[in-house]
C-alpha positions as CSV (number, residue, x, y, z in Angstrom):
1,M,49.1,-186.8,-28.2
2,W,48.0,-188.7,-31.0
3,L,44.2,-187.7,-30.3
4,Y,45.5,-184.0,-30.4
5,L,47.8,-184.8,-33.6
6,I,44.5,-185.9,-35.5
7,Q,42.3,-183.4,-34.0
8,G,44.7,-180.8,-35.2
9,I,45.4,-182.4,-38.8
10,G,41.2,-182.1,-39.2
11,F,40.9,-178.8,-37.9
12,G,43.8,-177.7,-40.1
13,F,42.1,-179.2,-42.9
14,A,38.6,-177.9,-42.5
15,A,40.1,-174.4,-41.7
16,A,42.2,-174.2,-44.7
17,S,39.3,-175.3,-46.9
18,Q,36.8,-173.1,-45.4
19,P,35.3,-170.7,-48.4
20,G,36.6,-167.1,-47.2
21,P,38.2,-164.1,-48.1
22,F,41.7,-165.4,-47.7
23,Q,41.2,-168.9,-49.7
24,T,39.3,-166.3,-52.1
25,Y,42.6,-164.2,-52.2
26,L,44.8,-167.5,-53.0
27,I,42.6,-168.9,-55.9
28,S,42.6,-165.6,-57.5
29,Q,46.1,-164.7,-57.1
30,S,46.9,-168.3,-58.5
31,L,44.9,-167.8,-61.4
32,M,46.2,-164.3,-62.4
33,R,49.8,-164.6,-61.3
34,G,50.9,-168.4,-61.2
35,W,51.8,-170.7,-58.9
36,Q,55.2,-169.2,-58.2
37,R,54.1,-166.0,-57.0
38,T,50.9,-166.9,-54.9
39,L,52.9,-169.4,-53.0
40,P,54.7,-167.6,-50.6
41,S,50.9,-165.8,-49.7
42,A,49.9,-169.7,-48.5
43,L,52.2,-169.1,-45.4
44,A,50.7,-165.7,-44.3
45,P,48.9,-168.2,-41.5
46,L,52.4,-169.3,-40.0
47,L,53.4,-165.6,-39.3
48,S,50.2,-163.9,-38.3
49,D,48.3,-166.5,-36.6
50,G,51.3,-166.6,-33.3
51,P,49.6,-163.4,-31.5
52,I,46.1,-164.2,-32.3
53,I,46.9,-167.8,-30.5
54,L,48.7,-166.1,-28.0
55,L,45.6,-163.5,-27.4
56,C,43.2,-166.2,-27.2
57,V,44.6,-168.6,-25.3
58,L,45.5,-166.2,-22.7
59,V,41.6,-165.1,-22.4
60,I,40.8,-168.9,-22.4
61,S,43.1,-170.3,-19.6
62,Q,41.8,-167.4,-17.3
63,V,38.4,-168.6,-16.9
64,P,37.0,-171.3,-14.6
65,D,36.2,-174.6,-15.5
66,W,32.6,-174.3,-16.2
67,F,33.1,-171.8,-18.6
68,Q,35.5,-173.9,-20.6
69,R,32.7,-176.0,-20.9
70,V,30.2,-173.4,-22.4
71,L,33.2,-172.5,-24.4
72,Y,33.0,-176.3,-25.8
73,I,29.4,-176.2,-26.6
74,V,29.2,-172.6,-28.0
75,G,32.2,-173.8,-30.2
76,G,30.5,-177.3,-31.1
77,L,27.7,-175.3,-32.6
78,F,29.7,-172.8,-33.9
79,I,31.3,-175.8,-35.7
80,L,27.9,-177.2,-36.9
81,Y,27.3,-173.4,-38.0
82,L,30.1,-173.8,-40.5
83,A,29.6,-177.4,-41.3
84,F,25.9,-176.2,-43.0
85,G,27.6,-173.5,-44.1
86,T,30.2,-175.5,-46.0
87,F,27.5,-178.0,-46.9
88,R,25.5,-175.3,-48.9
89,S,28.4,-174.3,-50.6
90,W,29.0,-177.9,-52.0
91,R,25.5,-178.2,-52.6
92,D,25.1,-175.0,-54.6
93,F,28.7,-174.6,-56.2
94,D,29.0,-173.3,-59.4
95,A,32.6,-174.1,-61.6
96,N,31.2,-171.2,-64.0
97,T,31.3,-168.7,-61.5
98,A,34.3,-166.3,-61.9
99,Q,36.8,-165.6,-58.9
100,P,36.9,-162.1,-58.3
101,E,40.0,-160.2,-58.7
102,S,41.8,-159.2,-55.8
103,T,43.7,-155.7,-55.4
104,V,46.6,-157.1,-52.6
105,D,49.1,-159.0,-53.5
106,G,52.4,-160.6,-51.6
107,L,53.1,-162.5,-48.4
108,P,53.0,-159.0,-46.2
109,K,49.2,-158.1,-47.3
110,A,48.3,-161.6,-47.2
111,V,49.5,-161.8,-43.4
112,V,47.7,-158.4,-42.9
113,M,44.5,-159.7,-44.5
114,N,44.5,-162.5,-42.2
115,M,45.5,-160.3,-38.7
116,L,42.4,-158.3,-39.8
117,S,40.1,-161.0,-40.4
118,P,37.8,-161.8,-37.5
119,G,38.0,-165.9,-38.7
120,P,41.1,-166.6,-37.2
121,Y,40.1,-165.1,-33.7
122,I,36.7,-166.7,-33.8
123,F,38.2,-170.1,-34.5
124,W,41.0,-169.8,-31.7
125,T,38.7,-168.4,-29.3
126,L,35.8,-171.0,-29.8
127,V,36.9,-173.8,-31.6
128,T,40.5,-174.5,-31.4
129,G,41.6,-172.6,-28.6
130,P,39.8,-174.7,-25.9
131,I,41.3,-177.8,-27.1
132,L,45.1,-176.3,-27.3
133,V,44.4,-175.5,-23.9
134,A,43.4,-178.5,-22.2
135,G,46.0,-180.3,-24.2
136,W,48.4,-178.1,-23.5
137,R,47.4,-178.8,-19.5
138,E,47.6,-182.5,-19.9
139,T,51.0,-182.2,-21.0
140,P,52.6,-179.7,-23.5
141,L,53.4,-182.2,-25.9
142,N,50.0,-182.6,-26.7
143,G,49.5,-179.0,-27.2
144,V,52.8,-178.8,-29.4
145,G,50.9,-182.1,-31.4
146,F,47.8,-180.0,-31.8
147,L,49.5,-176.9,-33.6
148,A,52.0,-179.2,-35.5
149,G,49.0,-181.4,-37.2
150,F,47.0,-178.2,-37.5
151,Y,49.7,-176.1,-39.2
152,M,50.9,-179.2,-41.2
153,A,47.2,-179.7,-42.5
154,M,46.3,-176.3,-43.1
155,I,49.7,-175.4,-45.0
156,S,49.5,-178.3,-47.2
157,T,46.1,-177.7,-48.0
158,L,46.3,-173.8,-49.0
159,V,49.7,-174.8,-50.8
160,G,47.4,-177.6,-52.6
161,I,44.8,-175.1,-53.6
162,V,47.3,-172.6,-55.3
163,L,48.9,-175.6,-57.4
164,V,45.6,-176.7,-58.5
165,F,44.5,-173.5,-59.4
166,A,47.5,-172.8,-61.0
167,T,48.4,-175.6,-63.0
168,A,45.4,-177.4,-64.1
169,T,42.3,-175.3,-64.4
170,R,39.8,-177.7,-65.1
171,L,40.3,-179.9,-62.0
172,G,40.3,-176.9,-59.9
173,P,36.8,-176.4,-59.4
174,K,36.1,-180.1,-59.0
175,F,39.2,-180.1,-56.8
176,N,37.4,-177.0,-54.4
177,R,34.2,-179.1,-54.4
178,A,35.7,-182.3,-53.3
179,L,37.7,-180.4,-50.3
180,L,34.0,-178.3,-49.3
181,G,32.3,-181.8,-49.2
182,I,35.1,-183.5,-46.9
183,S,35.5,-180.1,-44.8
184,S,31.9,-180.0,-44.3
185,I,31.7,-183.9,-43.0
186,A,34.7,-183.1,-40.8
187,L,33.4,-180.0,-38.9
188,F,30.2,-181.8,-38.8
189,C,31.8,-184.8,-36.8
190,F,34.0,-182.3,-34.6
191,G,31.1,-180.1,-33.8
192,L,29.4,-183.2,-32.2
193,Y,32.7,-183.9,-30.5
194,Q,32.9,-180.7,-28.8
195,L,29.2,-180.4,-27.9
196,W,30.1,-183.8,-26.0
197,R,32.9,-182.8,-24.5
198,G,31.1,-179.5,-23.4
199,M,28.2,-181.3,-22.0
200,I,30.2,-184.6,-20.3
201,G,33.2,-182.0,-18.6
């Protein structure tokens, strides 16, 4: 269980610190509305990801073992692609770039935004879905541990982003850049691990 818990924590942190529309939304709302009004939106993945995970896991669980190995390899390559993109964001980070204003606000709209984004579907199909299925088949405790670690790290990181950007404007960009750097390293390591699992079966 501990291996799956650690993997969940790593992927949860990486998912939360990935630059994307949802993270941009949280940052812009934190700067414009403060942490008290933005913090509930950080919980959106807890509400929106359930149907996404169920759909992706049902699809993955019906495919033969050899295809799961292919998913591991494709997922590993995709994670390495994310790692490279995150590295470029870290390398080219500009603390003076203004965050775009968002036209949506509140938890319900954050949930809808997350459900309509392709990111969670790709992530749970190619990256975390095969790990969850493999762990659950070994023992349900592994699957629960993976999900617990994932959402514990993800929500904590999202809450941290909201609090930092709302209360410490000077520290915010530096903190965000550090998250990008750590996320790039974590994604690179997990990408290699996924490739290894896909190749050895």
